[in-house]
TORLO-255323 format. One record per residue (C-alpha): residue in one letter; x, y, z; chain. Coordinates in steps of 0.2 Angstrom, whole numbers, plus 2048, in hexadecimal, padded with zeros to 3 digits. Layout:
! residues N
{r: A, X: X, Y: Y, Z: Z, c: A} .
...
//
This chain:
! residues 66
{r: M, X: 800, Y: 800, Z: 800, c: A} .
{r: K, X: 805, Y: 812, Z: 7FC, c: A} .
{r: V, X: 7FE, Y: 822, Z: 803, c: A} .
{r: Q, X: 7FD, Y: 833, Z: 7FA, c: A} .
{r: I, X: 7F6, Y: 844, Z: 7FE, c: A} .
{r: D, X: 7EC, Y: 84E, Z: 7F2, c: A} .
{r: P, X: 7F3, Y: 85F, Z: 7F5, c: A} .
{r: A, X: 7E4, Y: 867, Z: 7EC, c: A} .
{r: R, X: 7D8, Y: 860, Z: 7FA, c: A} .
{r: C, X: 7E3, Y: 861, Z: 809, c: A} .
{r: Q, X: 7DE, Y: 870, Z: 815, c: A} .
{r: G, X: 7EB, Y: 86D, Z: 822, c: A} .
{r: H, X: 7E1, Y: 866, Z: 830, c: A} .
{r: G, X: 7F0, Y: 85A, Z: 835, c: A} .
{r: R, X: 7E6, Y: 84B, Z: 839, c: A} .
{r: C, X: 7F1, Y: 840, Z: 82E, c: A} .
{r: Y, X: 801, Y: 844, Z: 837, c: A} .
{r: D, X: 7F9, Y: 844, Z: 848, c: A} .
{r: L, X: 7F1, Y: 833, Z: 846, c: A} .
{r: S, X: 7FF, Y: 82B, Z: 83B, c: A} .
{r: P, X: 80F, Y: 834, Z: 83E, c: A} .
{r: D, X: 819, Y: 826, Z: 837, c: A} .
{r: L, X: 811, Y: 828, Z: 826, c: A} .
{r: F, X: 80E, Y: 83B, Z: 825, c: A} .
{r: T, X: 817, Y: 84B, Z: 82A, c: A} .
{r: E, X: 812, Y: 85E, Z: 829, c: A} .
{r: D, X: 81A, Y: 86B, Z: 81E, c: A} .
{r: D, X: 81E, Y: 87D, Z: 824, c: A} .
{r: E, X: 80C, Y: 882, Z: 822, c: A} .
{r: G, X: 805, Y: 873, Z: 82B, c: A} .
{r: Y, X: 7FF, Y: 86A, Z: 81C, c: A} .
{r: G, X: 801, Y: 857, Z: 81C, c: A} .
{r: Q, X: 80F, Y: 84F, Z: 812, c: A} .
{r: V, X: 812, Y: 83D, Z: 80F, c: A} .
{r: A, X: 822, Y: 837, Z: 818, c: A} .
{r: G, X: 82F, Y: 82F, Z: 80D, c: A} .
{r: D, X: 829, Y: 827, Z: 7FD, c: A} .
{r: G, X: 818, Y: 823, Z: 803, c: A} .
{r: L, X: 81A, Y: 811, Z: 805, c: A} .
{r: V, X: 811, Y: 80A, Z: 814, c: A} .
{r: P, X: 81C, Y: 7FE, Z: 81E, c: A} .
{r: P, X: 815, Y: 7ED, Z: 823, c: A} .
{r: G, X: 809, Y: 7EF, Z: 831, c: A} .
{r: G, X: 805, Y: 801, Z: 82D, c: A} .
{r: E, X: 7F6, Y: 7FE, Z: 822, c: A} .
{r: R, X: 7EA, Y: 802, Z: 831, c: A} .
{r: A, X: 7F2, Y: 812, Z: 835, c: A} .
{r: A, X: 7F1, Y: 817, Z: 822, c: A} .
{r: R, X: 7DE, Y: 813, Z: 822, c: A} .
{r: V, X: 7DB, Y: 81C, Z: 832, c: A} .
{r: A, X: 7E4, Y: 82C, Z: 82B, c: A} .
{r: A, X: 7DA, Y: 82B, Z: 81B, c: A} .
{r: S, X: 7C9, Y: 828, Z: 824, c: A} .
{r: N, X: 7CC, Y: 837, Z: 830, c: A} .
{r: C, X: 7D1, Y: 844, Z: 822, c: A} .
{r: P, X: 7C3, Y: 850, Z: 821, c: A} .
{r: E, X: 7C7, Y: 854, Z: 80F, c: A} .
{r: K, X: 7CA, Y: 842, Z: 80A, c: A} .
{r: A, X: 7DB, Y: 848, Z: 803, c: A} .
{r: I, X: 7E4, Y: 838, Z: 808, c: A} .
{r: V, X: 7E5, Y: 82B, Z: 7FA, c: A} .
{r: L, X: 7E9, Y: 819, Z: 7FD, c: A} .
{r: V, X: 7F0, Y: 80F, Z: 7EF, c: A} .
{r: E, X: 7EF, Y: 7FD, Z: 7F1, c: A} .
{r: E, X: 7FE, Y: 7F4, Z: 7E9, c: A} .
{r: A, X: 7FC, Y: 7E4, Z: 7E0, c: A} .
//
């Protein structure tokens, strides 16, 4: 699984990096950013789904890898 943030939707609420700090960070203005290359480590899928479901703008995209 991979995570992405749609910058056009993100409003900077910060729920992603508050709930899943291993997967997301914040920029200088408080907007969410994907940490690293966006690959979710084994066992991190639940944290990715929690962040995505708690984003008010639905700016977090989860990409299921085959």
